[in-house]
C-alpha positions in Angstrom: 5.5 -26.7 5.5 7.6 -24.2 3.4 8.3 -21.3 5.7 8.2 -19.9 5.6 6.0 13.0 0.2 8.7 15.6 1.2 9.8 14.2 4.5 9.0 10.7 3.3 11.4 11.3 0.4 14.2 12.1 2.8 13.4 9.1 4.9 13.2 6.9 1.8 16.7 8.0 0.8 17.9 6.9 4.2 16.3 3.5 3.8 17.8 3.0 0.4 21.2 4.2 1.6 21.4 1.3 4.1 21.2 -1.3 1.3 24.5 -3.2 0.7 26.1 -2.5 -2.6 27.8 -5.9 -2.9 26.6 -8.8 -5.0 23.4 -10.6 -4.2 24.0 -13.5 -1.8 27.1 -12.0 -0.2 26.8 -11.4 3.5 26.9 -7.6 4.0 28.7 -6.0 6.9 26.6 -5.2 10.0 25.2 -1.7 9.6 26.3 1.0 12.0 23.9 2.3 14.6 21.8 5.2 13.5 21.5 8.2 15.8 17.9 8.6 17.1 17.1 4.9 16.9 17.2 2.5 19.8 16.6 -1.2 19.5 15.5 -2.7 22.9 15.6 -6.5 23.3 12.6 -8.4 21.9 11.8 -9.7 25.4 11.8 -7.9 28.7 12.0 -4.2 29.4 14.4 -1.9 27.6 17.3 -0.6 29.8 17.9 2.4 27.5 16.3 5.8 27.8 12.6 5.8 26.8 12.4 6.9 23.2 9.9 9.4 21.9 8.2 6.9 19.6 8.0 3.1 19.6 7.7 0.8 16.6 6.4 -2.7 17.4 6.3 -5.6 14.9 4.4 -8.8 15.2 4.0 -11.7 12.9 5.9 -14.5 11.3 9.6 -14.9 10.3 9.5 -12.5 7.3 9.8 -9.4 9.5 11.9 -11.3 12.1 15.2 -11.0 10.1 17.1 -13.9 11.6 20.9 -13.9 11.1 20.5 -17.5 10.1 18.4 -16.5 7.1 20.2 -13.3 6.1 23.5 -12.9 7.9 24.3 -9.3 8.7 21.2 -7.9 7.1 19.4 -4.8 8.3 15.8 -5.9 8.6 12.9 -3.8 7.2 11.5 -3.2 10.7 14.7 -1.5 11.8 15.0 0.4 8.5 11.4 1.7 8.9 12.2 2.9 12.4 15.2 4.7 11.1 13.1 6.4 8.4 10.4 7.3 11.0 13.1 8.9 13.1 14.4 10.9 10.1 10.9 12.0 9.1 9.8 13.1 12.6 13.0 14.3 14.1 12.2 12.1 17.2 14.0 9.2 18.8 12.4 5.9 17.9 12.6 2.6 19.7 11.9 -0.9 18.2 10.4 -4.0 19.6 10.4 -6.7 17.0 8.1 -9.4 18.4 7.6 -11.3 15.2 8.5 -15.0 15.5 10.7 -17.4 13.7 8.6 -20.5 14.3 6.3 -20.9 11.3 3.8 -18.5 13.0 0.3 -18.6 11.6 -2.5 -16.0 11.8 -4.6 -18.3 14.1 -1.7 -18.5 16.5 -1.3 -14.7 16.4 -5.0 -14.2 17.2 -4.4 -16.4 20.3 -1.4 -14.4 21.3 -3.4 -11.2 21.0 -5.8 -12.7 23.5 -3.3 -14.2 26.0 0.3 -13.1 25.4 0.7 -10.0 27.6 4.2 -9.3 26.3 2.8 -8.6 22.9 -0.5 -7.1 24.2 1.4 -4.6 26.4 3.9 -3.7 23.7 1.2 -3.1 21.0 -0.8 -1.1 23.5 2.2 1.2 23.9 3.2 1.4 20.3 3.1 4.5 18.1 3.7 2.5 15.0 2.7 -1.1 14.4 3.8 -3.4 11.6 2.0 -6.7 11.1 3.6 -9.3 8.9 1.6 -12.5 8.9 0.9 -13.2 5.2 3.2 -16.1 4.6 2.5 -19.5 6.2 -1.2 -19.9 5.8 -1.4 -19.8 2.0 -2.7 -23.2 0.8 0.5 -24.2 -0.9 2.3 -23.7 2.4 0.0 -25.8 4.5 -0.6 -29.5 4.9 -4.3 -29.2 5.8 -5.6 -27.1 3.0 -8.6 -28.2 0.9 -6.6 -28.2 -2.4 -4.0 -30.9 -2.2 -3.7 -31.5 1.6 -0.4 -32.7 2.9 1.8 -31.9 -0.1 3.2 -28.5 0.7 6.7 -29.5 -0.3 5.6 -30.7 -3.7 2.1 -29.4 -4.4 -0.2 -31.0 -7.0 -1.1 -27.8 -8.9 -3.8 -29.6 -10.8 -5.9 -29.7 -7.6 -5.8 -26.0 -7.1 -9.3 -25.3 -8.4 -11.3 -22.1 -8.0 -13.5 -24.0 -5.5 -10.7 -25.0 -3.2 -9.1 -21.5 -3.3 -12.4 -19.9 -2.4 -12.7 -22.4 0.4 -9.3 -21.3 1.8 -10.2 -17.6 1.5 -13.5 -18.2 3.3 -11.6 -20.1 6.0 -8.9 -17.5 6.7 -10.6 -14.2 5.9 -12.4 -14.0 9.3 -9.2 -14.9 11.1 -7.2 -12.2 9.5 -10.0 -9.7 10.1 -9.9 -10.7 13.8 -6.1 -10.3 14.0 -6.1 -6.8 12.6 -9.2 -5.8 14.6 -7.5 -7.0 17.9 -4.3 -5.1 17.2 -6.2 -1.9 16.2 -8.4 -2.1 19.3 -5.3 -1.9 21.5 -4.7 1.6 20.2 -8.3 2.9 20.0 -8.4 6.7 20.2 -4.6 7.1 20.0 -2.7 8.3 16.9 -0.9 5.3 15.6 0.7 4.2 12.3 -0.9 0.9 11.4 0.8 -1.0 8.6 0.8 -4.5 7.2 2.5 -6.3 4.3 1.1 -8.7 1.8 2.8 -11.8 0.4 5.5 -12.1 -2.3 6.0 -15.2 -4.5 8.9 -17.4 -3.2 7.9 -20.4 -5.4 8.7 -18.8 -8.7 12.5 -19.0 -9.2 13.2 -21.2 -6.2 16.6 -22.7 -7.1 16.6 -26.4 -7.8 12.8 -26.5 -7.9 11.8 -25.5 -11.4 8.2 -24.2 -11.3 6.0 -25.6 -14.1 3.8 -23.4 -16.2 0.8 -24.7 -14.2 2.6 -24.0 -10.9 3.3 -20.4 -12.0 -0.3 -19.9 -13.0 -1.6 -21.3 -9.7 0.9 -19.4 -7.4 0.2 -16.1 -9.2 -3.6 -16.7 -8.9 -3.5 -17.8 -5.3 -1.2 -15.1 -4.1 -3.2 -12.3 -5.8 -6.4 -13.6 -4.1 -4.6 -14.1 -0.8 -3.3 -10.6 -0.8 -6.6 -9.1 -1.7 -8.2 -10.9 1.3 -5.4 -9.8 3.7 -5.5 -6.2 2.6 -9.2 -6.0 2.8 -9.2 -7.4 6.3 -6.4 -5.0 7.3 -7.9 -1.9 5.8 -11.2 -2.6 7.6 -9.4 -2.0 10.8 -7.5 1.2 9.7 -4.3 -0.4 8.4 -2.5 0.6 5.2 -1.4 -2.5 3.3 2.1 -2.3 1.7 2.1 -4.0 -1.7 5.2 -6.1 -1.4 3.9 -8.5 -4.0 4.0 -5.9 -6.8 7.4 -4.6 -5.6 8.9 -8.1 -5.7 7.0 -9.8 -8.5 5.8 -7.0 -10.8 2.3 -5.9 -11.7 1.4 -9.3 -13.2 2.9 -11.2 -10.3 5.1 -13.3 -12.6 8.6 -11.9 -12.0 10.8 -14.2 -9.9 11.8 -12.6 -6.5 15.4 -13.8 -7.2 18.0 -11.5 -5.5 15.3 -9.9 -3.3 15.3 -13.2 -1.3 18.1 -14.6 0.9 19.8 -18.0 0.3 16.9 -20.0 1.6 14.7 -18.3 -1.1 12.0 -17.6 1.5 13.1 -14.7 3.7 14.1 -11.2 2.3 17.7 -10.5 1.5 19.5 -7.3 2.3 18.1 -5.8 -0.9 14.7 -7.3 -0.2 14.5 -5.8 3.2 15.4 -2.4 1.7 12.7 -2.7 -0.8 10.1 -3.7 1.8 11.1 -0.7 4.0 10.9 1.5 0.9 7.4 0.3 0.1 6.3 0.9 3.7 7.9 4.4 3.7 6.0 5.3 0.5 2.8 5.0 2.4 3.8 8.0 4.5 3.9 8.4 8.3 0.3 9.6 9.1 -1.0 10.2 11.6 2.4 10.9 13.3 3.9 13.2 10.6 
């Protein structure tokens, strides 16, 4: 499986200012701590003073920001927390409970039923970011109805409208359940609910030249996948950040290139900055 407005303008400038100016692929220096933002450990209680606001992230390895994927990078979850602190003038804590383990939406639904670390953190969150768009797309799975166990080298000729529709019907209700469960934990409480859709990490993958057929299929699948995800999220009150257009253009055909780290799956320093920027552009309602 391949795994893998006024105050808003001020906050956006802060997000962009954190982006390294060095060449793509170079490991940037570790960013300095930002006043007003605390980053408790991802497991266990924080030993720092309780912040005014708490940002919690759940999902797969895209929001995780592993140093193995992008050494020294400032992840978009932390960047968003910095922007929220700037916009509101309040201290902001972060609990990034996303997972670097090929996490899937079905597994996340199970965690939202049984994992009290995540349940309790989400129930206490003032802002929630869900990033779970990546690993369940048919070309990333070995049990899809298109070409089955060929996620490393997909047979693009088998990606018919019928099989794509089958996968959308298969996963739509699961995504809907995931977003509904998260939102239900904050019923009646003012909460920023945000999610991200999926960018194309097949087009431009170094050493794996994507055929014309492959480009056509990946663009088509990702557009349909993102429409499904955003519809499911919006039904539960989330705003969906359009990472796909930010990375790949309006037609979805632009390679992600330097927006991805060396593994060409996870966001680079510049990619993390752009994801944070896209989230910030959605504003900070209902908290600001």
